[in-house]
C-alpha positions as CSV (number, residue, x, y, z in Angstrom):
1,M,9.5,37.2,44.0
2,L,7.2,38.3,41.2
3,S,4.7,41.0,41.8
4,P,1.0,39.6,42.3
5,N,0.1,41.9,39.4
6,T,2.2,39.8,37.1
7,P,1.3,36.4,35.5
8,A,2.2,33.9,38.2
9,G,5.5,32.3,37.8
10,N,6.0,33.9,34.3
11,P,9.8,34.9,34.2
12,K,8.8,37.1,31.2
13,Y,7.6,39.6,33.7
14,A,10.5,39.7,36.2
15,W,11.5,43.1,34.9
16,S,8.3,44.6,36.4
17,A,8.9,43.1,39.9
18,I,12.6,43.4,40.1
19,A,14.1,47.1,40.0
20,R,17.3,47.6,38.1
21,E,20.4,47.8,40.2
22,T,23.9,49.0,39.2
23,P,27.2,48.1,40.8
24,P,27.8,49.6,44.2
25,K,29.8,53.0,44.0
26,R,32.3,54.2,46.6
27,S,31.5,57.4,48.3
28,V,32.8,60.8,46.9
29,E,34.9,61.4,49.9
30,E,36.6,58.0,49.7
31,R,37.2,57.8,46.0
32,I,38.7,61.2,45.3
33,G,41.5,60.4,47.8
34,D,42.9,57.7,45.5
35,F,42.9,56.2,41.9
36,G,41.2,53.0,42.7
37,E,38.1,51.9,40.8
38,I,35.0,53.6,42.0
39,Y,32.6,50.6,41.3
40,S,32.6,47.1,42.7
41,N,30.7,44.1,41.6
42,L,27.1,43.0,42.5
43,D,26.9,40.0,44.6
44,E,25.8,36.6,43.2
45,A,22.2,36.9,44.2
46,K,21.8,40.4,42.8
47,V,23.5,39.3,39.5
48,R,21.0,36.4,39.1
49,E,18.1,38.8,39.7
50,Q,19.4,41.4,37.3
51,A,20.0,38.8,34.6
52,S,16.5,37.5,35.1
53,R,15.1,40.8,34.0
54,C,15.9,40.1,30.4
55,I,12.7,39.2,28.5
56,Q,14.7,37.1,26.0
57,C,13.1,38.8,23.0
58,P,13.3,36.8,19.7
59,E,15.3,39.6,17.8
60,P,17.5,41.1,20.6
61,T,18.2,44.7,19.8
62,C,20.8,44.8,22.5
63,A,23.0,42.3,20.6
64,Q,22.4,44.2,17.3
65,A,23.5,47.5,19.0
66,C,26.7,45.8,20.3
67,P,29.6,46.3,17.9
68,L,30.8,42.8,18.7
69,C,27.3,41.3,18.3
70,N,27.7,39.8,21.8
71,R,25.2,37.0,22.4
72,I,23.8,38.9,25.4
73,P,20.4,37.3,26.0
74,E,22.0,33.9,25.9
75,W,24.6,34.6,28.6
76,L,22.1,36.6,30.6
77,A,19.9,33.5,30.7
78,L,22.9,31.4,32.0
79,A,23.8,34.1,34.6
80,A,20.1,34.1,35.8
81,Q,20.5,30.3,36.5
82,G,23.7,30.9,38.5
83,L,25.8,29.4,35.6
84,F,28.4,32.1,35.8
85,L,31.3,30.2,34.2
86,E,29.2,29.1,31.4
87,A,28.0,32.7,30.9
88,S,31.5,34.0,30.8
89,E,32.6,31.3,28.3
90,L,29.8,32.5,26.0
91,S,30.6,36.1,26.4
92,R,34.2,35.4,25.5
93,A,33.2,33.7,22.4
94,T,32.5,37.1,20.8
95,S,34.8,39.4,22.8
96,N,38.5,39.1,23.6
97,M,38.4,41.3,26.7
98,P,34.8,41.3,28.1
99,E,36.1,42.2,31.6
100,I,37.5,45.4,30.2
101,C,34.7,46.3,27.8
102,S,32.1,45.9,30.6
103,R,34.0,48.6,32.5
104,V,34.7,51.1,29.8
105,C,31.9,50.7,27.2
106,P,29.1,53.4,27.2
107,Q,26.4,50.7,27.6
108,E,23.7,53.5,27.7
109,K,24.5,54.3,24.1
110,L,24.9,50.7,22.9
111,C,23.3,47.5,24.4
112,E,21.5,49.0,27.3
113,G,20.3,52.0,25.2
114,S,18.7,49.6,22.8
115,C,17.2,47.2,25.4
116,L,13.4,46.7,24.6
117,L,12.5,47.5,28.3
118,A,13.8,51.0,27.8
119,G,10.7,53.2,27.8
120,K,8.7,50.8,29.9
121,A,11.1,50.4,32.7
122,D,14.9,50.7,33.3
123,P,17.0,48.6,30.8
124,V,18.6,45.4,31.9
125,A,21.9,46.0,33.7
126,I,23.9,44.2,31.0
127,G,27.3,45.8,31.8
128,A,27.1,44.9,35.4
129,V,26.3,41.2,34.6
130,E,29.0,41.0,32.0
131,R,31.6,42.4,34.4
132,F,30.6,40.0,37.2
133,V,30.6,36.8,35.3
134,N,34.0,37.5,33.6
135,D,35.6,38.7,36.9
136,F,34.0,35.5,38.4
137,A,35.7,33.3,35.8
138,L,39.1,35.0,35.9
139,A,39.2,34.9,39.6
140,R,38.9,31.1,39.4
141,D,41.4,30.7,36.7
142,A,38.7,29.3,34.5
143,V,39.8,31.1,31.3
144,G,42.0,28.7,29.4
145,A,45.1,29.3,27.5
146,A,44.8,26.4,25.0
147,C,45.3,27.3,21.4
148,E,45.2,25.4,17.9
149,P,48.4,23.7,16.9
150,P,51.0,26.0,15.2
151,N,50.3,26.6,11.6
152,G,53.7,27.8,10.5
153,F,52.9,31.5,9.9
154,R,54.3,34.4,11.8
155,V,52.4,37.8,12.3
156,A,53.6,41.0,13.6
157,V,51.2,43.1,15.6
158,I,52.1,46.7,16.0
159,G,50.6,48.4,19.1
160,S,49.4,46.7,22.3
161,G,46.2,48.6,22.8
162,P,42.8,47.1,22.5
163,G,42.9,46.5,18.7
164,G,46.3,45.0,18.9
165,M,45.6,42.8,21.9
166,A,42.3,41.6,20.3
167,C,44.0,40.8,17.0
168,A,47.0,39.0,18.7
169,D,44.6,37.0,20.9
170,E,42.5,35.8,17.8
171,L,45.6,34.9,15.8
172,V,47.5,33.0,18.5
173,Q,44.3,31.0,19.3
174,L,44.3,30.0,15.6
175,G,47.8,28.7,15.7
176,F,49.7,31.7,14.5
177,D,53.1,32.7,15.9
178,V,52.4,36.3,17.1
179,T,54.8,39.0,18.2
180,V,53.5,42.3,19.4
181,F,55.7,45.4,19.0
182,E,55.0,48.3,21.5
183,A,56.7,51.7,21.5
184,Q,56.2,52.1,25.2
185,L,58.0,50.1,27.9
186,I,54.6,49.1,29.4
187,P,52.2,47.1,27.3
188,G,48.5,48.0,27.1
189,G,48.4,51.1,24.9
190,L,45.3,53.2,25.5
191,L,44.0,50.8,28.2
192,V,47.0,51.8,30.4
193,N,48.0,55.3,29.1
194,G,44.8,56.8,28.3
195,I,42.1,55.4,30.6
196,P,42.5,56.3,34.4
197,A,42.7,53.6,37.0
198,F,39.6,54.7,38.7
199,K,37.7,53.5,35.6
200,L,39.9,50.5,34.7
201,D,42.3,49.2,37.2
202,K,45.7,48.4,35.7
203,G,45.9,45.0,37.2
204,I,42.9,44.0,35.0
205,V,44.9,44.9,31.9
206,E,48.0,43.2,33.3
207,R,46.0,40.0,33.8
208,R,44.8,40.1,30.3
209,I,48.3,40.5,28.9
210,E,49.5,37.7,31.1
211,L,47.0,35.5,29.5
212,L,48.2,36.5,26.1
213,V,51.7,35.5,27.1
214,R,50.5,32.2,28.5
215,R,48.9,31.6,25.1
216,G,52.2,32.2,23.3
217,V,52.1,35.9,22.3
218,K,55.6,37.5,22.5
219,F,56.0,41.2,23.3
220,Q,58.9,43.5,22.2
221,L,58.7,46.7,24.2
222,G,60.3,50.1,23.5
223,V,60.4,49.4,19.8
224,R,59.1,52.3,17.6
225,V,58.0,50.9,14.3
226,G,58.8,53.4,11.5
227,W,61.8,54.6,13.5
228,D,63.6,51.5,14.9
229,V,61.9,49.0,12.6
230,S,61.0,49.5,8.9
231,L,58.0,48.1,7.0
232,A,60.4,46.2,4.8
233,H,61.9,44.5,7.8
234,L,58.5,43.5,9.0
235,R,57.4,42.2,5.6
236,R,60.6,40.2,5.3
237,D,60.4,38.5,8.7
238,Y,56.6,38.0,9.0
239,D,53.9,36.7,6.9
240,A,51.4,39.5,7.7
241,V,51.4,42.6,9.8
242,F,48.6,44.3,11.7
243,L,48.9,48.0,12.6
244,G,47.0,49.0,15.7
245,I,49.0,52.2,16.3
246,G,46.1,54.4,17.4
247,A,45.8,58.1,17.1
248,Q,47.6,59.8,20.0
249,R,48.7,63.2,18.6
250,S,46.7,65.9,20.3
251,K,44.8,68.3,18.1
252,P,46.3,71.8,18.4
253,L,44.5,74.4,20.3
254,G,44.9,77.0,17.5
255,I,44.5,80.0,19.7
256,P,47.0,82.7,20.9
257,G,48.9,81.7,24.1
258,A,48.8,78.0,23.4
259,E,52.6,77.8,23.9
260,L,52.6,79.4,27.4
261,P,54.0,77.5,30.4
262,G,51.2,75.7,32.1
263,V,49.4,74.8,28.9
264,M,49.7,71.2,28.0
265,D,48.1,68.3,26.2
266,A,45.7,66.0,28.1
267,L,47.4,62.7,27.3
268,P,50.8,63.4,29.0
269,F,48.9,64.6,32.1
270,L,46.8,61.5,32.3
271,I,49.8,59.2,31.8
272,Q,51.8,60.8,34.5
273,K,49.1,60.7,37.1
274,N,47.7,57.3,36.2
275,V,50.8,55.2,35.5
276,V,52.8,54.7,38.5
277,S,56.1,53.3,37.1
278,P,59.7,54.5,36.9
279,L,59.5,53.6,33.2
280,V,57.2,56.6,32.6
281,D,59.6,59.6,32.0
282,L,57.6,62.8,31.6
283,P,58.1,66.4,33.0
284,P,56.3,66.8,36.3
285,I,52.8,68.2,36.1
286,D,51.7,69.6,39.4
287,A,48.0,70.2,39.8
288,A,47.9,70.4,43.6
289,G,46.2,73.7,44.9
290,K,45.9,74.9,41.3
291,R,43.0,76.0,39.2
292,V,42.8,73.5,36.4
293,V,40.9,74.3,33.2
294,V,40.0,71.6,30.8
295,L,39.1,72.5,27.2
296,G,36.9,70.0,25.4
297,G,33.8,67.9,26.1
298,G,34.7,64.2,25.4
299,D,35.6,61.3,27.6
300,T,39.3,62.6,27.7
301,A,38.0,65.9,29.3
302,M,36.1,64.0,31.9
303,D,39.2,61.9,32.7
304,C,41.3,65.0,33.0
305,L,38.8,66.7,35.4
306,R,38.5,63.7,37.6
307,T,42.3,63.1,37.6
308,A,43.0,66.8,38.5
309,I,40.6,66.5,41.5
310,R,42.4,63.4,42.7
311,S,45.7,65.3,42.3
312,G,44.7,68.0,44.7
313,A,43.5,70.7,42.3
314,R,41.8,73.7,43.9
315,E,39.2,73.6,41.3
316,A,38.6,71.7,38.1
317,V,36.6,73.5,35.3
318,C,35.5,72.2,31.9
319,L,34.9,74.8,29.1
320,Y,32.9,73.4,26.3
321,R,31.5,75.3,23.3
322,R,28.2,73.4,22.9
323,D,25.6,72.5,25.5
324,L,25.2,69.4,27.6
325,A,22.9,67.8,25.1
326,N,25.5,68.0,22.4
327,M,28.5,67.1,24.5
328,P,30.0,63.8,23.4
329,G,31.3,62.6,26.7
330,N,29.9,59.5,28.5
331,R,27.0,60.7,30.6
332,K,27.9,58.4,33.5
333,E,31.4,59.9,33.5
334,Y,29.9,63.4,33.4
335,A,27.7,62.6,36.5
336,N,30.7,61.1,38.4
337,A,32.8,64.2,37.6
338,L,30.0,66.5,38.9
339,E,29.7,64.4,42.1
340,E,33.5,64.7,42.6
341,G,33.4,68.4,42.4
342,A,34.0,69.3,38.7
343,R,32.3,72.4,37.3
344,F,31.1,72.7,33.7
345,D,30.8,75.9,31.8
346,F,28.7,75.1,28.6
347,L,28.3,77.3,25.5
348,T,31.8,78.7,26.3
349,N,34.6,78.8,23.7
350,P,38.2,79.7,24.6
351,I,39.7,82.4,22.2
352,E,43.0,83.3,23.9
353,L,45.3,82.2,26.8
354,K,46.9,85.1,28.6
355,A,50.0,85.1,30.9
356,G,50.3,86.5,34.3
357,A,53.3,88.4,35.9
358,D,55.5,85.2,36.0
359,G,55.0,84.6,32.2
360,A,52.9,81.4,32.8
361,V,49.2,81.0,31.8
362,A,46.9,82.9,34.2
363,E,43.5,83.2,32.5
364,V,41.5,81.8,29.5
365,R,39.7,84.5,27.5
366,C,36.3,83.2,26.4
367,V,33.3,84.1,24.4
368,R,29.8,82.9,25.0
369,M,28.2,80.7,22.3
370,E,24.8,80.1,21.0
371,L,23.6,77.0,18.9
372,G,22.6,77.6,15.3
373,E,21.7,75.1,12.5
374,A,22.8,71.5,12.5
375,D,26.0,70.5,10.9
376,A,26.7,67.4,8.8
377,S,26.8,65.2,11.9
378,G,23.5,66.4,13.0
379,R,24.8,68.4,15.9
380,R,23.9,72.1,16.1
381,K,26.8,74.5,15.2
382,P,27.9,76.9,17.8
383,R,28.3,80.5,17.0
384,A,29.8,83.4,19.1
385,V,27.6,85.9,20.9
386,K,28.8,89.4,20.0
387,G,30.2,91.3,23.0
388,S,30.1,88.4,25.4
389,E,33.8,88.0,26.1
390,F,34.9,87.1,29.7
391,S,37.9,85.5,31.4
392,V,38.3,82.3,33.5
393,P,41.3,82.1,35.8
394,A,43.7,79.3,35.3
395,D,47.0,78.0,36.5
396,V,46.9,74.9,34.4
397,V,45.2,74.4,31.1
398,L,44.7,70.9,29.6
399,A,43.7,70.6,25.9
400,A,41.4,67.7,25.4
401,Y,40.2,68.6,21.8
402,G,40.7,65.0,20.5
403,F,43.6,63.2,18.7
404,E,45.1,62.6,15.3
405,P,47.3,59.9,13.9
406,V,51.0,60.3,14.7
407,P,52.9,60.7,11.3
408,F,55.7,58.3,10.5
409,P,59.1,60.0,10.2
410,P,60.1,61.6,6.9
411,G,61.6,58.9,4.5
412,S,59.9,56.0,6.3
413,D,58.8,53.3,3.9
414,F,55.4,53.3,5.8
415,A,54.7,56.2,3.4
416,A,53.7,53.5,1.0
417,L,50.4,53.0,3.0
418,A,47.6,54.9,1.5
419,T,45.9,57.5,3.8
420,D,42.7,59.6,3.7
421,E,42.5,63.4,4.0
422,W,42.5,63.0,7.8
423,G,45.7,61.0,7.7
424,G,44.1,57.8,8.7
425,L,45.0,54.5,7.0
426,K,42.8,53.3,4.2
427,I,41.5,49.8,4.5
428,D,39.3,47.4,2.6
429,A,36.6,45.1,3.8
430,S,39.1,42.7,5.4
431,Q,41.0,45.6,7.2
432,M,43.8,45.2,4.7
433,T,45.7,48.4,3.8
434,S,46.9,49.4,0.2
435,V,50.0,47.2,0.9
436,P,49.2,43.4,0.5
437,G,49.6,41.6,3.8
438,V,49.5,44.7,5.9
439,F,46.3,45.1,7.9
440,A,45.1,47.9,10.2
441,G,42.4,48.8,12.6
442,G,41.3,51.0,15.5
443,D,41.8,54.6,15.8
444,S,44.4,54.9,13.1
445,T,41.7,53.9,10.6
446,R,38.5,55.4,12.0
447,G,39.6,58.3,14.2
448,P,39.3,58.3,18.0
449,S,36.6,55.9,19.0
450,L,35.5,53.3,21.5
451,V,37.5,50.5,22.9
452,V,34.9,48.0,21.6
453,H,35.3,49.3,18.0
454,A,39.1,48.6,18.2
455,V,38.4,45.1,19.5
456,R,36.0,44.5,16.6
457,D,38.6,45.8,14.1
458,G,41.4,43.6,15.6
459,R,39.1,40.5,15.5
460,K,38.1,41.3,11.9
461,A,41.7,41.8,10.8
462,A,42.7,38.4,12.4
463,Q,40.1,36.7,10.2
464,G,41.3,38.8,7.2
465,I,44.9,37.6,7.8
466,R,43.8,34.0,8.1
467,R,42.0,34.2,4.8
468,Y,44.9,36.1,3.1
469,L,47.3,33.3,4.2
470,H,44.9,30.5,3.3
471,V,44.6,29.1,6.7
472,A,41.7,26.8,7.2
């Protein structure tokens, strides 16, 4: 019901009478005991209420802030009427994996952060509605696998992460014969290896991959392009190539003691703890009963902290050289990590890792920091406070300082692809690299970024390939 203080019957004011609600969250005690998703869906009545809070502004800033330009007010209006299948269909018109993006996108920085209600009231719960309507459609097998007739062209997609999956999906629906090459034995890329199951259940990714297979996409697993397959081979056998190879080489710590036993990169830790499969062959990383220290302040650091807690860590501590206001990690994930028992030491910079009597890492030597002038990105630069050194005890140290592109092996013909000073692949406005017919997108071109950015690149590259091959 609308408040008596609002114009009677005017849905434009539903936002003032209906409070924002977010998906139900499992209790801390329950969720830290497993790797299951911590959120569940709102019920149908709640979804209709939440969708009705949208004021349907004529120039929707939420859609403008979405990297995919999702038609948000339109599918919110459908959801408010209970037309969930129609809302899902409209959502899928601009996104190849809305059931995934709704779970992993930082809506508070994108669509919801740009909602016109923000400031007057809480923004519309866009992510919760998007998640519900797409789960609703998928659970009812209402997402079709029909594609355009074959057009006679073959495309190789390298990498089965979000960019590769989005590109393959767009292409196969346009009638292309698409083969995805994946270096791992499990498809899904970052969605499987890098994002813990408590944020994104692996069955959701598997369901999306199964849909791609039903549409005709073929997968070749365990194939390392650049090692097992050359660029010349791909260009000979396919009419175009898309590189969605990501950037999964960890940035080095660059401090004394980085090679000590017990010091490791974040990604192998996350893969081993979150991918339950005999196909994952990594040295065991035991966190149970140990003091785990995570270095870095991004989403990967949050994932490591929360994974360590679920793995039985005695304590999980994050050391970050800036303050909370300048930390890049998702605020929702930060709050969840705090709830689950993680500790954060801000304005703290590691300068050395020291060994104990057994030769393994035992402490992290740190220095306190203060923030000075802003750097080129607008964030205030940290500087050391003289005489402020101290130690943090540690049995396991996880480096989460970000990622760089994995270089191709010496002598590989992939060296023909032009790169920038960071090592990322150079592309034009159509996502094509310096080699005609070879396209790229995602982290390998822009640096570590959001899933939704990789999806946008994959979609854009698919259209670039269509134009390059003169397909109507």
